C-alpha positions as a Markdown table, in Angstrom:
| # | Residue | x | y | z |
|---|---|---|---|---|
| 1 | Met | 26.4 | 8.3 | 2.8 |
| 2 | Gly | 22.4 | 6.6 | 0.6 |
| 3 | Val | 20.0 | 7.7 | -0.3 |
| 4 | Gln | 18.2 | 10.5 | 1.9 |
| 5 | Leu | 14.7 | 10.5 | 2.0 |
| 6 | Gly | 12.6 | 12.4 | -0.7 |
| 7 | Glu | 9.4 | 14.7 | -0.4 |
| 8 | Glu | 6.0 | 13.2 | 1.0 |
| 9 | Ile | 3.8 | 11.7 | -2.3 |
| 10 | Gly | 1.0 | 9.9 | -0.5 |
| 11 | Arg | -0.3 | 8.9 | 3.3 |
| 12 | Gly | -1.6 | 6.2 | 3.8 |
| 13 | Val | -3.8 | 4.3 | 7.7 |
| 14 | Arg | -0.7 | 2.0 | 7.3 |
| 15 | Ser | 2.0 | 4.0 | 5.6 |
| 16 | Val | 3.5 | 7.5 | 4.2 |
| 17 | Val | 5.4 | 7.2 | 0.8 |
| 18 | Tyr | 8.6 | 9.5 | 0.0 |
| 19 | Gly | 10.3 | 10.3 | -3.2 |
| 20 | Phe | 13.1 | 8.4 | -2.9 |
| 21 | Gly | 16.5 | 8.9 | -5.2 |
| 22 | Ser | 15.2 | 10.7 | -9.0 |
| 23 | Asp | 13.1 | 7.1 | -10.0 |
| 24 | Glu | 12.0 | 5.2 | -6.5 |
| 25 | Val | 9.7 | 5.4 | -4.1 |
| 26 | Ala | 9.8 | 4.4 | 0.2 |
| 27 | Lys | 6.8 | 3.1 | 1.8 |
| 28 | Val | 7.8 | 3.6 | 5.6 |
| 29 | Pro | 5.4 | 2.1 | 7.4 |
| 30 | Asn | 3.7 | 3.9 | 10.7 |
| 31 | Ala | 5.6 | 3.3 | 14.2 |
| 32 | Asp | 2.9 | 1.0 | 15.1 |
| 33 | Val | 2.4 | -1.3 | 12.2 |
| 34 | Pro | 3.9 | -4.8 | 13.3 |
| 35 | Ala | 7.5 | -5.3 | 11.0 |
| 36 | Ala | 6.4 | -7.5 | 9.1 |
| 37 | Trp | 3.8 | -6.0 | 7.2 |
| 38 | Leu | 6.4 | -5.4 | 5.0 |
| 39 | Ala | 7.6 | -8.5 | 4.0 |
| 40 | Glu | 3.9 | -9.3 | 3.7 |
| 41 | Glu | 2.9 | -6.3 | 2.1 |
| 42 | Val | 5.6 | -7.5 | -0.6 |
| 43 | Arg | 4.5 | -10.7 | -0.2 |
| 44 | Leu | 1.3 | -10.1 | -2.1 |
| 45 | Thr | 2.4 | -7.0 | -4.3 |
| 46 | Asp | 4.3 | -10.4 | -5.9 |
| 47 | Ile | 1.0 | -12.2 | -6.5 |
| 48 | Val | -0.8 | -9.9 | -7.3 |
| 49 | Glu | 1.6 | -8.4 | -9.9 |
| 50 | Ser | 1.6 | -12.6 | -11.3 |
| 51 | Cys | -1.5 | -12.5 | -11.8 |
| 52 | Gly | -1.4 | -9.7 | -13.7 |
| 53 | Ala | -2.2 | -6.6 | -12.4 |
| 54 | Val | -0.5 | -3.3 | -13.2 |
| 55 | Val | 1.5 | -2.7 | -10.3 |
| 56 | Pro | 5.4 | -0.5 | -9.4 |
| 57 | Arg | 7.9 | -2.8 | -10.0 |
| 58 | Arg | 11.8 | -3.3 | -8.4 |
| 59 | Arg | 9.9 | -4.4 | -5.1 |
| 60 | Arg | 13.0 | -4.2 | -2.1 |
| 61 | Ile | 13.3 | -3.6 | 1.3 |
| 62 | Glu | 15.9 | -1.2 | 2.5 |
| 63 | Thr | 16.7 | -0.2 | 6.2 |
| 64 | Val | 18.1 | 4.1 | 6.8 |
| 65 | Asp | 18.5 | 5.3 | 9.4 |
| 66 | Gly | 17.1 | 2.1 | 11.4 |
| 67 | Val | 13.7 | 2.3 | 9.8 |
| 68 | Glu | 12.9 | -0.4 | 7.4 |
| 69 | Met | 11.7 | 0.9 | 4.4 |
| 70 | Met | 9.5 | -1.0 | 1.1 |
| 71 | Ile | 11.4 | 0.6 | -2.6 |
| 72 | Thr | 9.9 | 0.2 | -5.2 |
| 73 | Glu | 9.4 | 2.8 | -9.2 |
| 74 | Arg | 8.9 | 5.6 | -9.2 |
| 75 | Ile | 5.1 | 5.9 | -11.0 |
| 76 | Ala | 5.7 | 9.3 | -13.1 |
| 77 | Gly | 2.7 | 11.7 | -12.9 |
| 78 | Ala | 0.6 | 14.2 | -10.7 |
| 79 | Ser | -2.0 | 13.1 | -8.1 |
| 80 | Met | -5.2 | 12.2 | -9.1 |
| 81 | Leu | -6.5 | 13.4 | -5.9 |
| 82 | Leu | -4.5 | 16.4 | -6.4 |
| 83 | Arg | -6.1 | 17.2 | -9.7 |
| 84 | Ala | -9.4 | 16.8 | -9.2 |
| 85 | Leu | -8.8 | 19.2 | -6.1 |
| 86 | Ala | -7.4 | 21.6 | -8.6 |
| 87 | Asp | -9.6 | 21.6 | -11.2 |
| 88 | Pro | -13.9 | 20.4 | -11.0 |
| 89 | Val | -14.6 | 19.7 | -14.3 |
| 90 | Glu | -11.5 | 17.2 | -14.6 |
| 91 | Ala | -12.6 | 16.1 | -11.5 |
| 92 | His | -15.8 | 14.5 | -13.3 |
| 93 | Glu | -13.1 | 12.7 | -16.4 |
| 94 | Leu | -10.8 | 11.8 | -13.5 |
| 95 | Gly | -13.8 | 9.5 | -11.8 |
| 96 | Gln | -14.5 | 7.6 | -14.7 |
| 97 | Arg | -11.0 | 7.5 | -15.1 |
| 98 | Leu | -10.8 | 5.3 | -12.1 |
| 99 | Ala | -13.8 | 3.4 | -12.1 |
| 100 | His | -12.8 | 2.2 | -15.1 |
| 101 | Ile | -9.3 | 1.2 | -13.6 |
| 102 | Gln | -10.7 | -0.2 | -10.8 |
| 103 | Leu | -13.4 | -2.2 | -13.3 |
| 104 | Glu | -9.9 | -3.5 | -14.9 |
| 105 | Leu | -8.3 | -4.3 | -12.1 |
| 106 | Thr | -11.4 | -6.5 | -11.0 |
| 107 | Ala | -11.3 | -8.2 | -14.4 |
| 108 | Val | -8.2 | -9.7 | -13.1 |
| 109 | Pro | -8.4 | -13.3 | -12.3 |
| 110 | Val | -7.2 | -13.8 | -9.2 |
| 111 | Ser | -5.2 | -16.4 | -7.5 |
| 112 | Phe | -5.8 | -18.7 | -4.4 |
| 113 | Ala | -2.6 | -18.0 | -2.9 |
| 114 | Leu | -3.8 | -14.1 | -2.1 |
| 115 | Pro | -5.8 | -14.3 | 1.7 |
| 116 | Ser | -9.2 | -14.2 | 1.6 |
| 117 | Gln | -11.6 | -11.3 | 2.5 |
| 118 | His | -12.6 | -12.6 | 5.2 |
| 119 | Asp | -9.4 | -13.3 | 6.8 |
| 120 | Arg | -7.4 | -11.0 | 6.2 |
| 121 | Leu | -10.5 | -9.0 | 8.0 |
| 122 | Ala | -10.4 | -11.7 | 11.5 |
| 123 | Ser | -6.4 | -11.4 | 11.1 |
| 124 | Lys | -7.2 | -7.5 | 11.7 |
| 125 | Ile | -9.7 | -7.9 | 14.1 |
| 126 | Arg | -7.7 | -10.4 | 15.9 |
| 127 | Arg | -4.6 | -7.5 | 16.1 |
| 128 | Thr | -6.7 | -5.0 | 17.3 |
| 129 | Ala | -8.3 | -7.1 | 19.6 |
| 130 | Met | -4.8 | -8.0 | 21.4 |
| 131 | Arg | -4.0 | -4.2 | 21.4 |
| 132 | His | -6.9 | -3.8 | 23.7 |
| 133 | Gly | -6.5 | -6.6 | 26.1 |
| 134 | Asp | -8.2 | -10.5 | 27.1 |
| 135 | Glu | -11.7 | -8.8 | 27.2 |
| 136 | Trp | -11.3 | -8.7 | 23.2 |
| 137 | Met | -10.2 | -11.6 | 22.9 |
| 138 | Ala | -12.6 | -13.3 | 25.3 |
| 139 | Ala | -15.2 | -10.8 | 22.7 |
| 140 | Ile | -14.9 | -12.6 | 19.7 |
| 141 | Asp | -13.0 | -16.7 | 20.7 |
């Protein structure tokens, strides 16, 4: 029997992140997320890393009990959000640190291999419209 999903570490709009063994995490997409999303997530993360941004390493897609998931290295340490909620005094310092991290990220040169924000938004609108039928598609075409 292989590695099983561990404790829930985080939850986003499209996926839930679980512990996966002692030094990795598994990003498991929600049931309504298109199957191709994981491969695109890996591809885009590879591009972002090639630009010089710091991202979790050793990305791969694995299937566990019939569910595809992205496996990455586990970053040690407590969640900034949980630390901020636990200590309002530290929350201010963590907010400043997060702002500095965001500034550093925006200074990373962008690769032309990444989709533009416009293209990503248009794609999301089209996918949503497709789920809601022909009337929505007609409205955006």
